[in-house]
N, CA, C, O and the ligand as a Tripos MOL2 file, in Angstrom:
@<TRIPOS>MOLECULE
protein
  249   247    63     0     0
PROTEIN
NO_CHARGES

@<TRIPOS>ATOM
      1 N          10.5720   28.7680  -14.7740 N.3       1 MET1
      2 CA          9.8050   28.6110  -13.5340 C.3       1 MET1
      3 C           9.4040   27.1670  -13.3230 C.2       1 MET1
      4 O           8.2270   26.8250  -13.2100 O.2       1 MET1
      5 N          10.3790   26.3780  -13.2770 N.am      2 ALA2
      6 CA         10.0810   24.9500  -13.1080 C.3       2 ALA2
      7 C           9.8600   24.6350  -11.6310 C.2       2 ALA2
      8 O          10.7630   24.7160  -10.7990 O.2       2 ALA2
      9 N           8.6690   24.2900  -11.3670 N.am      3 LYS3
     10 CA          8.3760   23.9400   -9.9740 C.3       3 LYS3
     11 C           8.8220   22.5260   -9.6650 C.2       3 LYS3
     12 O           8.6740   21.6090  -10.4740 O.2       3 LYS3
     13 N           9.3500   22.3830   -8.5150 N.am      4 LYS4
     14 CA          9.7490   21.0250   -8.1160 C.3       4 LYS4
     15 C           8.5470   20.3170   -7.5160 C.2       4 LYS4
     16 O           8.1860   20.5150   -6.3560 O.2       4 LYS4
     17 N           7.9710   19.5210   -8.3150 N.am      5 GLN5
     18 CA          6.7900   18.8140   -7.8180 C.3       5 GLN5
     19 C           7.1900   17.6120   -6.9860 C.2       5 GLN5
     20 O           6.4880   17.1890   -6.0670 O.2       5 GLN5
     21 N           8.3390   17.0870   -7.3450 N.am      6 ARG6
     22 CA          8.7810   15.9000   -6.6010 C.3       6 ARG6
     23 C           9.9830   16.2390   -5.7340 C.2       6 ARG6
     24 O          10.9060   16.9290   -6.1680 O.2       6 ARG6
     25 N           9.9590   15.7730   -4.5730 N.am      7 LYS7
     26 CA         11.1360   15.9150   -3.7380 C.3       7 LYS7
     27 C          12.1730   14.9110   -4.1980 C.2       7 LYS7
     28 O          11.9010   14.0130   -4.9950 O.2       7 LYS7
     29 N          13.3300   15.0900   -3.6850 N.am      8 LYS8
     30 CA         14.3590   14.1160   -4.0240 C.3       8 LYS8
     31 C          13.9140   12.7260   -3.6020 C.2       8 LYS8
     32 O          13.1810   12.5380   -2.6300 O.2       8 LYS8
     33 N          14.3740   11.7980   -4.3510 N.am      9 ASN9
     34 CA         13.9890   10.4240   -4.0390 C.3       9 ASN9
     35 C          14.2080   10.1180   -2.5610 C.2       9 ASN9
     36 O          15.3340   10.0590   -2.0650 O.2       9 ASN9
     37 N          13.1140    9.9320   -1.9030 N.am     10 ALA10
     38 CA         13.2180    9.6210   -0.4820 C.3      10 ALA10
     39 C          13.7560    8.2070   -0.3110 C.2      10 ALA10
     40 O          13.4120    7.3040   -1.0740 O.2      10 ALA10
     41 N          14.5870    8.0270    0.6770 N.am     11 PRO11
     42 CA         15.0910    6.6740    0.9310 C.3      11 PRO11
     43 C          13.9420    5.7470    1.2810 C.2      11 PRO11
     44 O          12.9170    6.1670    1.8170 O.2      11 PRO11
     45 N          14.1340    4.5230    0.9740 N.am     12 THR12
     46 CA         13.0710    3.5500    1.2090 C.3      12 THR12
     47 C          12.5980    3.6200    2.6530 C.2      12 THR12
     48 O          13.3330    3.3050    3.5890 O.2      12 THR12
     49 N          11.3980    4.0280    2.7970 N.am     13 LYS13
     50 CA         10.8830    4.2020    4.1470 C.3      13 LYS13
     51 C          10.6870    2.8760    4.8470 C.2      13 LYS13
     52 O          10.6100    2.7950    6.0730 O.2      13 LYS13
     53 N          10.6080    1.8590    4.0460 N.am     14 VAL14
     54 CA         10.3680    0.5560    4.6580 C.3      14 VAL14
     55 C          11.5220    0.1710    5.5630 C.2      14 VAL14
     56 O          11.3440   -0.5020    6.5780 O.2      14 VAL14
     57 N          12.6890    0.6050    5.1810 N.am     15 TRP15
     58 CA         13.8500    0.3110    6.0190 C.3      15 TRP15
     59 C          13.7730    1.1070    7.3100 C.2      15 TRP15
     60 O          14.0950    0.6160    8.3920 O.2      15 TRP15
     61 N          13.3420    2.3380    7.1640 N.am     16 LYS16
     62 CA         13.2210    3.1700    8.3550 C.3      16 LYS16
     63 C          12.2920    2.5120    9.3600 C.2      16 LYS16
     64 O          12.5430    2.5000   10.5650 O.2      16 LYS16
     65 N          11.2420    1.9830    8.8370 N.am     17 PHE17
     66 CA         10.2560    1.3560    9.7020 C.3      17 PHE17
     67 C          10.8950    0.2590   10.5220 C.2      17 PHE17
     68 O          10.6690    0.1390   11.7260 O.2      17 PHE17
     69 N          11.6820   -0.5240    9.8560 N.am     18 TYR18
     70 CA         12.3060   -1.6380   10.5680 C.3      18 TYR18
     71 C          13.3240   -1.1300   11.5860 C.2      18 TYR18
     72 O          13.4410   -1.6560   12.6920 O.2      18 TYR18
     73 N          14.0330   -0.1270   11.1930 N.am     19 GLU19
     74 CA         15.0710    0.3800   12.0910 C.3      19 GLU19
     75 C          14.4580    1.0230   13.3240 C.2      19 GLU19
     76 O          15.0410    1.0100   14.4080 O.2      19 GLU19
     77 N          13.2850    1.5790   13.1370 N.am     20 ALA20
     78 CA         12.6400    2.2560   14.2540 C.3      20 ALA20
     79 C          11.9040    1.2570   15.1430 C.2      20 ALA20
     80 O          11.3790    1.6050   16.2000 O.2      20 ALA20
     81 N          11.8810    0.0260   14.6900 N.am     21 GLY21
     82 CA         11.1530   -0.9940   15.4410 C.3      21 GLY21
     83 C          11.6030   -1.0450   16.8860 C.2      21 GLY21
     84 O          10.8500   -0.6910   17.7930 O.2      21 GLY21
     85 N          12.7970   -1.4730   17.0920 N.am     22 SER22
     86 CA         13.3260   -1.5020   18.4460 C.3      22 SER22
     87 C          14.8320   -1.6550   18.3440 C.2      22 SER22
     88 O          15.5540   -0.7030   18.0470 O.2      22 SER22
     89 N          15.2770   -2.8330   18.5880 N.am     23 GLU23
     90 CA         16.7050   -3.0670   18.4740 C.3      23 GLU23
     91 C          17.0310   -3.6880   17.1270 C.2      23 GLU23
     92 O          18.1670   -4.0720   16.8460 O.2      23 GLU23
     93 N          16.0080   -3.7730   16.3170 N.am     24 LEU24
     94 CA         16.2100   -4.4080   15.0280 C.3      24 LEU24
     95 C          17.0850   -3.5310   14.1420 C.2      24 LEU24
     96 O          16.9140   -2.3140   14.0670 O.2      24 LEU24
     97 N          17.9890   -4.1620   13.5030 N.am     25 LYS25
     98 CA         18.8580   -3.4230   12.6040 C.3      25 LYS25
     99 C          19.0090   -4.2160   11.3230 C.2      25 LYS25
    100 O          18.6380   -5.3860   11.2270 O.2      25 LYS25
    101 N          19.5580   -3.5430   10.3670 N.am     26 ARG26
    102 CA         19.7320   -4.2210    9.0880 C.3      26 ARG26
    103 C          20.9310   -5.1460    9.1610 C.2      26 ARG26
    104 O          21.9830   -4.8960    8.5720 O.2      26 ARG26
    105 N          20.7410   -6.1860    9.8790 N.am     27 SER27
    106 CA         21.8410   -7.1190   10.0320 C.3      27 SER27
    107 C          21.9060   -8.0480    8.8240 C.2      27 SER27
    108 O          22.8880   -8.7660    8.6390 O.2      27 SER27
    109 N          20.8950   -8.0330    8.0340 N.am     28 GLY28
    110 CA         20.9120   -8.8800    6.8530 C.3      28 GLY28
    111 C          20.4090  -10.2740    7.1310 C.2      28 GLY28
    112 O          20.4390  -11.1370    6.2530 O.2      28 GLY28
    113 N          19.9510  -10.5010    8.3340 N.am     29 ARG29
    114 CA         19.4660  -11.8320    8.6720 C.3      29 ARG29
    115 C          17.9560  -11.7920    8.8490 C.2      29 ARG29
    116 O          17.4060  -10.9520    9.5620 O.2      29 ARG29
    117 N          17.3190  -12.7200    8.1820 N.am     30 PHE30
    118 CA         15.8830  -12.8160    8.3120 C.3      30 PHE30
    119 C          15.5360  -14.0520    9.1230 C.2      30 PHE30
    120 O          16.2970  -15.0180    9.1820 O.2      30 PHE30
    121 N          14.3990  -13.9960    9.7310 N.am     31 CYS31
    122 CA         13.9560  -15.1530   10.4950 C.3      31 CYS31
    123 C          13.5580  -16.2720    9.5220 C.2      31 CYS31
    124 O          12.7480  -16.0500    8.6220 O.2      31 CYS31
    125 N          14.1100  -17.4430    9.6970 N.am     32 PRO32
    126 CA         13.7830  -18.5620    8.8120 C.3      32 PRO32
    127 C          12.3520  -19.0360    8.9940 C.2      32 PRO32
    128 O          11.7860  -19.6870    8.1150 O.2      32 PRO32
    129 N          11.7850  -18.7130   10.1100 N.am     33 LYS33
    130 CA         10.4110  -19.1450   10.3600 C.3      33 LYS33
    131 C           9.3970  -18.1420    9.8260 C.2      33 LYS33
    132 O           8.4100  -18.4960    9.1820 O.2      33 LYS33
    133 N           9.6810  -16.8850   10.1180 N.am     34 CYS34
    134 CA          8.7420  -15.8500    9.6980 C.3      34 CYS34
    135 C           8.9520  -15.4970    8.2250 C.2      34 CYS34
    136 O           8.0480  -14.9910    7.5590 O.2      34 CYS34
    137 N          10.1370  -15.7680    7.7400 N.am     35 GLY35
    138 CA         10.4040  -15.4920    6.3460 C.3      35 GLY35
    139 C          11.0460  -14.1320    6.1520 C.2      35 GLY35
    140 O          11.2900  -13.3950    7.1070 O.2      35 GLY35
    141 N          11.3130  -13.8200    4.9010 N.am     36 ALA36
    142 CA         11.9750  -12.5610    4.5870 C.3      36 ALA36
    143 C          11.0920  -11.3960    5.0030 C.2      36 ALA36
    144 O           9.8730  -11.4280    4.8370 O.2      36 ALA36
    145 N          11.7220  -10.3840    5.5390 N.am     37 GLY37
    146 CA         10.9660   -9.2170    5.9780 C.3      37 GLY37
    147 C          10.9750   -9.0890    7.4810 C.2      37 GLY37
    148 O          10.7760   -8.0080    8.0340 O.2      37 GLY37
    149 N          11.2070  -10.2030    8.1260 N.am     38 VAL38
    150 CA         11.2840  -10.1850    9.5850 C.3      38 VAL38
    151 C          12.7370  -10.2820    9.9840 C.2      38 VAL38
    152 O          13.3820  -11.3180    9.8200 O.2      38 VAL38
    153 N          13.2330   -9.1960   10.5050 N.am     39 PHE39
    154 CA         14.6450   -9.1690   10.8470 C.3      39 PHE39
    155 C          14.8950   -9.8260   12.1960 C.2      39 PHE39
    156 O          14.0300   -9.8870   13.0690 O.2      39 PHE39
    157 N          16.0830  -10.2970   12.3150 N.am     40 MET40
    158 CA         16.4890  -10.9040   13.5780 C.3      40 MET40
    159 C          17.2270   -9.8620   14.4060 C.2      40 MET40
    160 O          18.0510   -9.1080   13.8880 O.2      40 MET40
    161 N          16.9280   -9.8320   15.6660 N.am     41 ALA41
    162 CA         17.6270   -8.9200   16.5560 C.3      41 ALA41
    163 C          19.0070   -9.4840   16.8450 C.2      41 ALA41
    164 O          19.1610  -10.6340   17.2570 O.2      41 ALA41
    165 N          19.9900   -8.6540   16.6190 N.am     42 LYS42
    166 CA         21.3540   -9.1250   16.7460 C.3      42 LYS42
    167 C          21.8600   -8.9270   18.1690 C.2      42 LYS42
    168 O          21.8000   -7.8330   18.7300 O.2      42 LYS42
    169 N          22.3420   -9.9850   18.7120 N.am     43 HIS43
    170 CA         22.9600   -9.8990   20.0320 C.3      43 HIS43
    171 C          24.4420  -10.2240   19.9170 C.2      43 HIS43
    172 O          24.9770  -10.4090   18.8230 O.2      43 HIS43
    173 N          25.0740  -10.2860   21.0460 N.am     44 ARG44
    174 CA         26.5200  -10.4920   21.0150 C.3      44 ARG44
    175 C          26.8710  -11.8300   20.3820 C.2      44 ARG44
    176 O          27.7710  -11.9200   19.5470 O.2      44 ARG44
    177 N          26.1600  -12.8500   20.7830 N.am     45 ASP45
    178 CA         26.5270  -14.1810   20.3090 C.3      45 ASP45
    179 C          25.3500  -14.9210   19.6870 C.2      45 ASP45
    180 O          25.3990  -16.1300   19.4620 O.2      45 ASP45
    181 N          24.3270  -14.1870   19.4250 N.am     46 ARG46
    182 CA         23.1660  -14.8560   18.8420 C.3      46 ARG46
    183 C          22.2430  -13.8290   18.1930 C.2      46 ARG46
    184 O          22.3600  -12.6220   18.4080 O.2      46 ARG46
    185 N          21.3480  -14.3450   17.4120 N.am     47 VAL47
    186 CA         20.3270  -13.4830   16.8290 C.3      47 VAL47
    187 C          18.9730  -14.0810   17.1830 C.2      47 VAL47
    188 O          18.7900  -15.2980   17.1560 O.2      47 VAL47
    189 N          18.0620  -13.2390   17.5040 N.am     48 THR48
    190 CA         16.7550  -13.7260   17.8920 C.3      48 THR48
    191 C          15.6630  -13.0150   17.1020 C.2      48 THR48
    192 O          15.8210  -11.8740   16.6670 O.2      48 THR48
    193 N          14.5720  -13.7130   16.9350 N.am     49 CYS49
    194 CA         13.4290  -13.1320   16.2550 C.3      49 CYS49
    195 C          12.4630  -12.6210   17.3150 C.2      49 CYS49
    196 O          12.0250  -13.3670   18.1910 O.2      49 CYS49
    197 N          12.1430  -11.3470   17.2180 N.am     50 GLY50
    198 CA         11.2480  -10.7690   18.2000 C.3      50 GLY50
    199 C           9.8050  -11.1250   17.9400 C.2      50 GLY50
    200 O           8.9090  -10.7790   18.7110 O.2      50 GLY50
    201 N           9.5970  -11.8120   16.8570 N.am     51 ARG51
    202 CA          8.2200  -12.1240   16.4910 C.3      51 ARG51
    203 C           7.8250  -13.5180   16.9620 C.2      51 ARG51
    204 O           6.7740  -13.7130   17.5720 O.2      51 ARG51
    205 N           8.6910  -14.4800   16.6650 N.am     52 CYS52
    206 CA          8.3550  -15.8520   17.0250 C.3      52 CYS52
    207 C           9.2850  -16.3960   18.1020 C.2      52 CYS52
    208 O           9.0480  -17.4620   18.6690 O.2      52 CYS52
    209 N          10.3430  -15.6450   18.3720 N.am     53 GLY53
    210 CA         11.2300  -16.0730   19.4340 C.3      53 GLY53
    211 C          12.3210  -17.0200   18.9660 C.2      53 GLY53
    212 O          13.0610  -17.5790   19.7750 O.2      53 GLY53
    213 N          12.4120  -17.1910   17.6790 N.am     54 TYR54
    214 CA         13.4450  -18.0750   17.1520 C.3      54 TYR54
    215 C          14.8190  -17.5200   17.4940 C.2      54 TYR54
    216 O          15.0690  -16.3240   17.3430 O.2      54 TYR54
    217 N          15.6960  -18.3800   17.9480 N.am     55 THR55
    218 CA         17.0400  -17.9610   18.3160 C.3      55 THR55
    219 C          18.0600  -18.7680   17.5440 C.2      55 THR55
    220 O          17.9620  -19.9890   17.4250 O.2      55 THR55
    221 N          19.0240  -18.0670   17.0340 N.am     56 GLU56
    222 CA         20.0880  -18.7360   16.2930 C.3      56 GLU56
    223 C          21.4180  -18.2550   16.8480 C.2      56 GLU56
    224 O          21.7130  -17.0600   16.8630 O.2      56 GLU56
    225 N          22.1900  -19.1900   17.2920 N.am     57 PHE57
    226 CA         23.4750  -18.8320   17.8770 C.3      57 PHE57
    227 C          24.5090  -18.6380   16.8000 C.2      57 PHE57
    228 O          24.5500  -19.3550   15.8010 O.2      57 PHE57
    229 N          25.3340  -17.6590   17.0290 N.am     58 LEU58
    230 CA         26.3840  -17.3730   16.0620 C.3      58 LEU58
    231 C          27.6560  -18.0970   16.4400 C.2      58 LEU58
    232 O          27.9510  -18.3330   17.6120 O.2      58 LEU58
    233 N          28.3840  -18.4340   15.4190 N.am     59 LYS59
    234 CA         29.6550  -19.0990   15.6620 C.3      59 LYS59
    235 C          30.7170  -18.0490   15.9340 C.2      59 LYS59
    236 O          31.0650  -17.2570   15.0580 O.2      59 LYS59
    237 N          31.2070  -18.0510   17.1070 N.am     60 SER60
    238 CA         32.2590  -17.0940   17.4590 C.3      60 SER60
    239 C          33.6080  -17.7290   17.2540 C.2      60 SER60
    240 O          33.8740  -18.8420   17.7090 O.2      60 SER60
    241 N          34.4410  -17.0110   16.5690 N.am     61 THR61
    242 CA         35.7560  -17.5520   16.2510 C.3      61 THR61
    243 C          36.7440  -17.2840   17.3740 C.2      61 THR61
    244 O          37.7770  -17.9470   17.4660 O.2      61 THR61
    245 N          36.4410  -16.3440   18.2040 N.am     62 SER62
    246 CA         37.3840  -16.0280   19.2720 C.3      62 SER62
    247 C          36.7320  -16.2360   20.6260 C.2      62 SER62
    248 O          37.3690  -16.0210   21.6570 O.2      62 SER62
    249 ZN         10.4020  -15.3680   13.5520 Zn       63 ZN63
@<TRIPOS>BOND
     1     1     2 1
     2     2     3 1
     3     3     4 2
     4     3     5 am
     5     5     6 1
     6     6     7 1
     7     7     8 2
     8     7     9 am
     9     9    10 1
    10    10    11 1
    11    11    12 2
    12    11    13 am
    13    13    14 1
    14    14    15 1
    15    15    16 2
    16    15    17 am
    17    17    18 1
    18    18    19 1
    19    19    20 2
    20    19    21 am
    21    21    22 1
    22    22    23 1
    23    23    24 2
    24    23    25 am
    25    25    26 1
    26    26    27 1
    27    27    28 2
    28    27    29 am
    29    29    30 1
    30    30    31 1
    31    31    32 2
    32    31    33 am
    33    33    34 1
    34    34    35 1
    35    35    36 2
    36    35    37 am
    37    37    38 1
    38    38    39 1
    39    39    40 2
    40    39    41 am
    41    41    42 1
    42    42    43 1
    43    43    44 2
    44    43    45 am
    45    45    46 1
    46    46    47 1
    47    47    48 2
    48    47    49 am
    49    49    50 1
    50    50    51 1
    51    51    52 2
    52    51    53 am
    53    53    54 1
    54    54    55 1
    55    55    56 2
    56    55    57 am
    57    57    58 1
    58    58    59 1
    59    59    60 2
    60    59    61 am
    61    61    62 1
    62    62    63 1
    63    63    64 2
    64    63    65 am
    65    65    66 1
    66    66    67 1
    67    67    68 2
    68    67    69 am
    69    69    70 1
    70    70    71 1
    71    71    72 2
    72    71    73 am
    73    73    74 1
    74    74    75 1
    75    75    76 2
    76    75    77 am
    77    77    78 1
    78    78    79 1
    79    79    80 2
    80    79    81 am
    81    81    82 1
    82    82    83 1
    83    83    84 2
    84    83    85 am
    85    85    86 1
    86    86    87 1
    87    87    88 2
    88    87    89 am
    89    89    90 1
    90    90    91 1
    91    91    92 2
    92    91    93 am
    93    93    94 1
    94    94    95 1
    95    95    96 2
    96    95    97 am
    97    97    98 1
    98    98    99 1
    99    99   100 2
   100    99   101 am
   101   101   102 1
   102   102   103 1
   103   103   104 2
   104   103   105 am
   105   105   106 1
   106   106   107 1
   107   107   108 2
   108   107   109 am
   109   109   110 1
   110   110   111 1
   111   111   112 2
   112   111   113 am
   113   113   114 1
   114   114   115 1
   115   115   116 2
   116   115   117 am
   117   117   118 1
   118   118   119 1
   119   119   120 2
   120   119   121 am
   121   121   122 1
   122   122   123 1
   123   123   124 2
   124   123   125 am
   125   125   126 1
   126   126   127 1
   127   127   128 2
   128   127   129 am
   129   129   130 1
   130   130   131 1
   131   131   132 2
   132   131   133 am
   133   133   134 1
   134   134   135 1
   135   135   136 2
   136   135   137 am
   137   137   138 1
   138   138   139 1
   139   139   140 2
   140   139   141 am
   141   141   142 1
   142   142   143 1
   143   143   144 2
   144   143   145 am
   145   145   146 1
   146   146   147 1
   147   147   148 2
   148   147   149 am
   149   149   150 1
   150   150   151 1
   151   151   152 2
   152   151   153 am
   153   153   154 1
   154   154   155 1
   155   155   156 2
   156   155   157 am
   157   157   158 1
   158   158   159 1
   159   159   160 2
   160   159   161 am
   161   161   162 1
   162   162   163 1
   163   163   164 2
   164   163   165 am
   165   165   166 1
   166   166   167 1
   167   167   168 2
   168   167   169 am
   169   169   170 1
   170   170   171 1
   171   171   172 2
   172   171   173 am
   173   173   174 1
   174   174   175 1
   175   175   176 2
   176   175   177 am
   177   177   178 1
   178   178   179 1
   179   179   180 2
   180   179   181 am
   181   181   182 1
   182   182   183 1
   183   183   184 2
   184   183   185 am
   185   185   186 1
   186   186   187 1
   187   187   188 2
   188   187   189 am
   189   189   190 1
   190   190   191 1
   191   191   192 2
   192   191   193 am
   193   193   194 1
   194   194   195 1
   195   195   196 2
   196   195   197 am
   197   197   198 1
   198   198   199 1
   199   199   200 2
   200   199   201 am
   201   201   202 1
   202   202   203 1
   203   203   204 2
   204   203   205 am
   205   205   206 1
   206   206   207 1
   207   207   208 2
   208   207   209 am
   209   209   210 1
   210   210   211 1
   211   211   212 2
   212   211   213 am
   213   213   214 1
   214   214   215 1
   215   215   216 2
   216   215   217 am
   217   217   218 1
   218   218   219 1
   219   219   220 2
   220   219   221 am
   221   221   222 1
   222   222   223 1
   223   223   224 2
   224   223   225 am
   225   225   226 1
   226   226   227 1
   227   227   228 2
   228   227   229 am
   229   229   230 1
   230   230   231 1
   231   231   232 2
   232   231   233 am
   233   233   234 1
   234   234   235 1
   235   235   236 2
   236   235   237 am
   237   237   238 1
   238   238   239 1
   239   239   240 2
   240   239   241 am
   241   241   242 1
   242   242   243 1
   243   243   244 2
   244   243   245 am
   245   245   246 1
   246   246   247 1
   247   247   248 2
@<TRIPOS>SUBSTRUCTURE
     1 MET1         2 RESIDUE 1 A MET
     2 ALA2         6 RESIDUE 1 A ALA
     3 LYS3        10 RESIDUE 1 A LYS
     4 LYS4        14 RESIDUE 1 A LYS
     5 GLN5        18 RESIDUE 1 A GLN
     6 ARG6        22 RESIDUE 1 A ARG
     7 LYS7        26 RESIDUE 1 A LYS
     8 LYS8        30 RESIDUE 1 A LYS
     9 ASN9        34 RESIDUE 1 A ASN
    10 ALA10       38 RESIDUE 1 A ALA
    11 PRO11       42 RESIDUE 1 A PRO
    12 THR12       46 RESIDUE 1 A THR
    13 LYS13       50 RESIDUE 1 A LYS
    14 VAL14       54 RESIDUE 1 A VAL
    15 TRP15       58 RESIDUE 1 A TRP
    16 LYS16       62 RESIDUE 1 A LYS
    17 PHE17       66 RESIDUE 1 A PHE
    18 TYR18       70 RESIDUE 1 A TYR
    19 GLU19       74 RESIDUE 1 A GLU
    20 ALA20       78 RESIDUE 1 A ALA
    21 GLY21       82 RESIDUE 1 A GLY
    22 SER22       86 RESIDUE 1 A SER
    23 GLU23       90 RESIDUE 1 A GLU
    24 LEU24       94 RESIDUE 1 A LEU
    25 LYS25       98 RESIDUE 1 A LYS
    26 ARG26      102 RESIDUE 1 A ARG
    27 SER27      106 RESIDUE 1 A SER
    28 GLY28      110 RESIDUE 1 A GLY
    29 ARG29      114 RESIDUE 1 A ARG
    30 PHE30      118 RESIDUE 1 A PHE
    31 CYS31      122 RESIDUE 1 A CYS
    32 PRO32      126 RESIDUE 1 A PRO
    33 LYS33      130 RESIDUE 1 A LYS
    34 CYS34      134 RESIDUE 1 A CYS
    35 GLY35      138 RESIDUE 1 A GLY
    36 ALA36      142 RESIDUE 1 A ALA
    37 GLY37      146 RESIDUE 1 A GLY
    38 VAL38      150 RESIDUE 1 A VAL
    39 PHE39      154 RESIDUE 1 A PHE
    40 MET40      158 RESIDUE 1 A MET
    41 ALA41      162 RESIDUE 1 A ALA
    42 LYS42      166 RESIDUE 1 A LYS
    43 HIS43      170 RESIDUE 1 A HIS
    44 ARG44      174 RESIDUE 1 A ARG
    45 ASP45      178 RESIDUE 1 A ASP
    46 ARG46      182 RESIDUE 1 A ARG
    47 VAL47      186 RESIDUE 1 A VAL
    48 THR48      190 RESIDUE 1 A THR
    49 CYS49      194 RESIDUE 1 A CYS
    50 GLY50      198 RESIDUE 1 A GLY
    51 ARG51      202 RESIDUE 1 A ARG
    52 CYS52      206 RESIDUE 1 A CYS
    53 GLY53      210 RESIDUE 1 A GLY
    54 TYR54      214 RESIDUE 1 A TYR
    55 THR55      218 RESIDUE 1 A THR
    56 GLU56      222 RESIDUE 1 A GLU
    57 PHE57      226 RESIDUE 1 A PHE
    58 LEU58      230 RESIDUE 1 A LEU
    59 LYS59      234 RESIDUE 1 A LYS
    60 SER60      238 RESIDUE 1 A SER
    61 THR61      242 RESIDUE 1 A THR
    62 SER62      246 RESIDUE 1 A SER
    63 ZN63       249 GROUP 0 **** ****
């Protein structure tokens, strides 16, 4: 009669939080100004920080 006291390891909720933010996704890019933890919103040709407004243009090869 082993009771399951613990549920299966829940995925890191911290990621969920970020994903539910808005358009923020785990693009792997952090804002250089705000530091790690602040994701950059990925656009077609640039990434922007929704917190400080920092914008970084991406190099498009095509
Ligand atoms: Zn920022």
